[in-house]
N, C-alpha and C positions, 0 to 999 in steps of 0.2 A: 346606581350603575356600578357594576363590578369591574375589576381590572381586566377581565377578558371579554367584556361586552363591547360590541361594535358601536363606535361613536355615532355613525350615521343611522344605524338601525335603531338606536336609542333616541332618535329625534334630532341629532346634530346636523348641521348644514354648513355650507362654506362660509357664511357670514360669521357664525359662531366660532368656527375653526380659526378664522382671521382674528377674532377677539382673543382667543386663547393663545395664539402665536404672540400677540402683542403683550398679553399678561405674562407669558413665559419670558419674553425679552425684558420686561420691566422687573420681574421678580428675580430671575436668575442671570440676567445679562448675557443670554445666548441667542443666536439667530437660528431659529428652527424654520426650515422652509415649509410653506403651507402644504406642499405636496406630501409632506411627512404624514399628515392626517389622513390622506387618501391611501398612502402606501401601508400605513400602520394604524388602522382605525381603533385600536384598543389602548388602554392605559399602559398595559404591559409592553406592547409594541413601541409606543412612544417613549417609554422609559429606556428601552434598548437604544433608541435613536438619540435620546438626550444624554445618556451616560457619557459617551466620548466627548460631547460638547462641554459638559460640566467638568469632566476630568482635565480638559485642556485649558481651563481658565486659570489665570495666575492669581486672581483675587478670590480664593476659595471661601473666605469668610463673608463674602458679599451676600450670600443667601442663607439667612438664619433658618433654623428648623422651626416650622410653624408650631405655635403653642399646642394645637390639637394633636399634632403628630407626636410631639414630645410627651404629652399626657398619655397617649396610647402606649408608648413605650414604658412609661413609669408604672402603669397598671399591669404591665406584662402582656399586652395584646400583641401576639406574634403572627396572626394569620391574615396577611394582606388581602387574600382573596375574599375574605368575609366582609371587608369594608364596603359599605354601601353609601353612596352620596346622594 
């Protein structure tokens, strides 16, 4: 799935979106409304929705950069549109 692929057209559904909201809450400590997945069904759209929520947190160090993401930056991978999950 690419950053511009639609979550629902790629097989996502409301139950999976609910699980993702819970995972985002646990990982980043932010409350993302479930309707955000329906209004912005792409990774890029959700990133725009999440950015202000993450910026407003006082505990910025609470969400470490995942090892895989850090490794991509170490090897010089700069094209986020090419990332497939």
